[in-house]
SETIVO-946989 format. One record per residue: residue number from 0; residue in one letter; x, z, y of N, C-alpha, C in turn. Coordinates in nm, 4 decimals, always signed. Layout:
residues N
(NUM; A; (X; Z; Y); (X; Z; Y); (X; Z; Y));
...
END
This chain:
residues 77
(0; M; (-6.1598; -4.2684; -20.1911); (-6.0816; -4.1778; -20.1095); (-5.9833; -4.2564; -20.0246));
(1; S; (-5.9536; -4.2025; -19.9094); (-5.8598; -4.2711; -19.8218); (-5.7171; -4.2446; -19.8668));
(2; R; (-5.6265; -4.3269; -19.8224); (-5.4864; -4.3142; -19.8591); (-5.4150; -4.2232; -19.7602));
(3; V; (-5.4394; -4.0932; -19.7738); (-5.3777; -3.9924; -19.6874); (-5.3205; -3.8826; -19.7751));
(4; C; (-5.1970; -3.8418; -19.7454); (-5.1346; -3.7323; -19.8194); (-5.2022; -3.6016; -19.7802));
(5; Q; (-5.2389; -3.5206; -19.8789); (-5.3097; -3.3964; -19.8515); (-5.2160; -3.2836; -19.8109));
(6; I; (-5.0858; -3.3025; -19.8202); (-4.9899; -3.2003; -19.7813); (-4.9268; -3.2323; -19.6458));
(7; T; (-4.8804; -3.3555; -19.6272); (-4.8109; -3.3900; -19.5025); (-4.8996; -3.4638; -19.4020));
(8; G; (-5.0129; -3.5181; -19.4461); (-5.1005; -3.5919; -19.3553); (-5.0565; -3.7348; -19.3303));
(9; K; (-4.9578; -3.7835; -19.4062); (-4.9130; -3.9217; -19.3885); (-5.0261; -4.0180; -19.4213));
(10; K; (-5.0376; -4.1256; -19.3424); (-5.1381; -4.2285; -19.3677); (-5.0797; -4.3648; -19.3346));
(11; A; (-5.1568; -4.4694; -19.3566); (-5.1078; -4.6054; -19.3377); (-5.0753; -4.6321; -19.1910));
(12; M; (-4.9674; -4.7086; -19.1701); (-4.9257; -4.7509; -19.0364); (-4.9362; -4.9026; -19.0267));
(13; V; (-4.9464; -4.9535; -18.9048); (-4.9542; -5.0972; -18.8830); (-4.8262; -5.1429; -18.8156));
(14; G; (-4.7743; -5.2567; -18.8632); (-4.6531; -5.3134; -18.8057); (-4.6551; -5.4636; -18.8193));
(15; N; (-4.5389; -5.5249; -18.8094); (-4.5283; -5.6695; -18.8152); (-4.4333; -5.7126; -18.9257));
(16; N; (-4.4696; -5.8219; -18.9968); (-4.3723; -5.8969; -19.0749); (-4.3033; -5.9896; -18.9767));
(17; V; (-4.1716; -5.9955; -18.9798); (-4.0981; -6.0838; -18.8893); (-4.0208; -6.1831; -18.9743));
(18; S; (-4.0507; -6.3114; -18.9557); (-3.9863; -6.4161; -19.0344); (-3.8498; -6.4497; -18.9736));
(19; H; (-3.7774; -6.5357; -19.0438); (-3.6464; -6.5794; -18.9950); (-3.6592; -6.6516; -18.8608));
(20; S; (-3.7709; -6.7217; -18.8417); (-3.7929; -6.7923; -18.7151); (-3.8598; -6.7021; -18.6119));
(21; N; (-3.8666; -6.5694; -18.6388); (-3.9179; -6.4672; -18.5465); (-4.0682; -6.4781; -18.5229));
(22; I; (-4.1419; -6.5345; -18.6206); (-4.2872; -6.5355; -18.6140); (-4.3359; -6.4015; -18.6666));
(23; K; (-4.4268; -6.3381; -18.5931); (-4.4737; -6.2047; -18.6305); (-4.6181; -6.2107; -18.6810));
(24; T; (-4.6415; -6.1497; -18.7958); (-4.7761; -6.1373; -18.8501); (-4.7995; -5.9913; -18.8845));
(25; K; (-4.9230; -5.9469; -18.8708); (-4.9558; -5.8065; -18.8949); (-4.9436; -5.7699; -19.0420));
(26; R; (-4.9027; -5.6451; -19.0682); (-4.8965; -5.5932; -19.2045); (-4.9238; -5.4438; -19.2008));
(27; I; (-4.9419; -5.3846; -19.3183); (-4.9722; -5.2423; -19.3290); (-4.8628; -5.1755; -19.4115));
(28; F; (-4.8103; -5.0651; -19.3606); (-4.7155; -4.9821; -19.4349); (-4.7949; -4.8678; -19.4961));
(29; K; (-4.8096; -4.8675; -19.6297); (-4.8868; -4.7634; -19.6969); (-4.7933; -4.6522; -19.7439));
(30; P; (-4.8394; -4.5273; -19.7428); (-4.7551; -4.4177; -19.7922); (-4.7420; -4.4220; -19.9435));
(31; N; (-4.6347; -4.3617; -19.9937); (-4.6050; -4.3594; -20.1369); (-4.6819; -4.2440; -20.2011));
(32; L; (-4.8112; -4.2662; -20.2314); (-4.8984; -4.1593; -20.2798); (-4.9068; -4.1554; -20.4319));
(33; H; (-4.9178; -4.0325; -20.4841); (-4.9347; -4.0081; -20.6264); (-5.0412; -3.9007; -20.6443));
(34; T; (-5.1223; -3.9141; -20.7478); (-5.2184; -3.8098; -20.7825); (-5.1502; -3.7170; -20.8824));
(35; K; (-5.1320; -3.5896; -20.8430); (-5.0571; -3.4936; -20.9245); (-5.1381; -3.3673; -20.9454));
(36; K; (-5.1186; -3.3051; -21.0633); (-5.1768; -3.1749; -21.0915); (-5.0689; -3.0691; -21.0697));
(37; F; (-5.1042; -2.9631; -20.9960); (-5.0124; -2.8527; -20.9705); (-5.0776; -2.7242; -21.0182));
(38; F; (-4.9969; -2.6363; -21.0797); (-5.0462; -2.5051; -21.1196); (-5.0173; -2.4074; -21.0064));
(39; V; (-5.1220; -2.3374; -20.9610); (-5.1093; -2.2390; -20.8531); (-5.1159; -2.1003; -20.9166));
(40; P; (-5.0025; -2.0295; -20.9256); (-5.0034; -1.8979; -20.9908); (-5.0892; -1.7951; -20.9178));
(41; E; (-5.0982; -1.8057; -20.7844); (-5.1787; -1.7112; -20.7067); (-5.3274; -1.7216; -20.7406));
(42; L; (-5.3726; -1.8430; -20.7731); (-5.5124; -1.8642; -20.8113); (-5.5310; -1.8618; -20.9627));
(43; G; (-5.4228; -1.8862; -21.0362); (-5.4296; -1.8910; -21.1814); (-5.4985; -2.0149; -21.2344));
(44; E; (-5.4937; -2.1237; -21.1587); (-5.5599; -2.2467; -21.2034); (-5.4833; -2.3690; -21.1565));
(45; W; (-5.5188; -2.4841; -21.2139); (-5.4595; -2.6127; -21.1777); (-5.5413; -2.6755; -21.0655));
(46; I; (-5.4730; -2.7440; -20.9726); (-5.5417; -2.8213; -20.8696); (-5.4852; -2.9630; -20.8708));
(47; V; (-5.5667; -3.0581; -20.8313); (-5.5259; -3.1978; -20.8256); (-5.5149; -3.2369; -20.6791));
(48; L; (-5.3979; -3.2879; -20.6406); (-5.3741; -3.3297; -20.5031); (-5.3247; -3.4732; -20.5012));
(49; K; (-5.3567; -3.5444; -20.3939); (-5.3006; -3.6766; -20.3697); (-5.1877; -3.6567; -20.2687));
(50; V; (-5.0628; -3.6621; -20.3167); (-4.9480; -3.6289; -20.2326); (-4.8495; -3.7447; -20.2279));
(51; S; (-4.7767; -3.7523; -20.1170); (-4.6712; -3.8510; -20.1014); (-4.5433; -3.7970; -20.1640));
(52; A; (-4.4416; -3.8820; -20.1734); (-4.3134; -3.8394; -20.2287); (-4.2524; -3.7304; -20.1418));
(53; K; (-4.2656; -3.7416; -20.0112); (-4.2142; -3.6380; -19.9214); (-4.2939; -3.5090; -19.9372));
(54; G; (-4.4235; -3.5199; -19.9632); (-4.5057; -3.4020; -19.9874); (-4.4614; -3.3273; -20.1122));
(55; M; (-4.4227; -3.4020; -20.2166); (-4.3732; -3.3378; -20.3386); (-4.2409; -3.2663; -20.3129));
(56; R; (-4.1569; -3.3251; -20.2288); (-4.0298; -3.2599; -20.1946); (-4.0537; -3.1307; -20.1171));
(57; S; (-4.1502; -3.1322; -20.0265); (-4.1788; -3.0098; -19.9506); (-4.2418; -2.9034; -20.0402));
(58; I; (-4.3200; -2.9443; -20.1411); (-4.3754; -2.8487; -20.2369); (-4.2632; -2.7861; -20.3197));
(59; N; (-4.1658; -2.8692; -20.3603); (-4.0519; -2.8158; -20.4352); (-3.9714; -2.7167; -20.3514));
(60; K; (-3.9613; -2.7428; -20.2216); (-3.8809; -2.6564; -20.1351); (-3.9556; -2.5284; -20.0982));
(61; N; (-4.0806; -2.5400; -20.0541); (-4.1545; -2.4258; -19.9992); (-4.2444; -2.3569; -20.1005));
(62; G; (-4.2751; -2.4216; -20.2119); (-4.3699; -2.3673; -20.3082); (-4.5088; -2.4220; -20.2823));
(63; I; (-4.5896; -2.4283; -20.3878); (-4.7220; -2.4893; -20.3774); (-4.8146; -2.4072; -20.2905));
(64; W; (-4.8112; -2.2752; -20.3036); (-4.9047; -2.1909; -20.2291); (-4.8789; -2.1994; -20.0784));
(65; N; (-4.7519; -2.1905; -20.0371); (-4.7193; -2.2003; -19.8941); (-4.7523; -2.3389; -19.8387));
(66; S; (-4.7313; -2.4432; -19.9192); (-4.7643; -2.5793; -19.8759); (-4.9140; -2.5968; -19.8572));
(67; I; (-4.9938; -2.5383; -19.9477); (-5.1393; -2.5472; -19.9365); (-5.1878; -2.4734; -19.8116));
(68; L; (-5.1340; -2.3548; -19.7877); (-5.1750; -2.2781; -19.6692); (-5.1413; -2.3515; -19.5403));
(69; E; (-5.0214; -2.4102; -19.5342); (-4.9806; -2.4823; -19.4144); (-5.0631; -2.6090; -19.3933));
(70; A; (-5.0938; -2.6824; -19.5018); (-5.1745; -2.8036; -19.4920); (-5.3167; -2.7699; -19.4489));
(71; D; (-5.3702; -2.6570; -19.4973); (-5.5048; -2.6145; -19.4582); (-5.5077; -2.5748; -19.3113));
(72; K; (-5.4012; -2.5089; -19.2649); (-5.3952; -2.4681; -19.1233); (-5.3893; -2.5900; -19.0310));
(73; K; (-5.3195; -2.6966; -19.0754); (-5.3072; -2.8190; -18.9955); (-5.4293; -2.9107; -19.0118));
(74; G; (-5.5174; -2.8821; -19.1094); (-5.6387; -2.9606; -19.1278); (-5.6247; -3.0777; -19.2211));
(75; Y; (-5.5183; -3.0845; -19.3029); (-5.4992; -3.1950; -19.3950); (-5.5783; -3.1761; -19.5236));
(76; L; (-5.6104; -3.0536; -19.5603); (-5.6868; -3.0258; -19.6823); (-5.8335; -3.0077; -19.6516));
END
C-alpha cells in the first residue's frame, strides 16, 4: 500500500537536506501514518484505516462518520 492518509490525503513530499556548507541533496518528507481500527456506530462495525496524526485529530473533532463521508467525497477513500 502507498503511504497516503485515507482521511486527509497527505502523502510524501520531496525537499532538500541542506548542509552547513549549503550543499543540497534530495530527501523525502513522509507523513506520520498509523494503522488504526475505528468503531463506526452508524455501521455497527470496526474499520481499519491508515491515517496520519492530523487525520486522527480531525476524526476526534468531527467524528468518524463525518470524516469518512468527507474523505469519500474528496476521493481519498
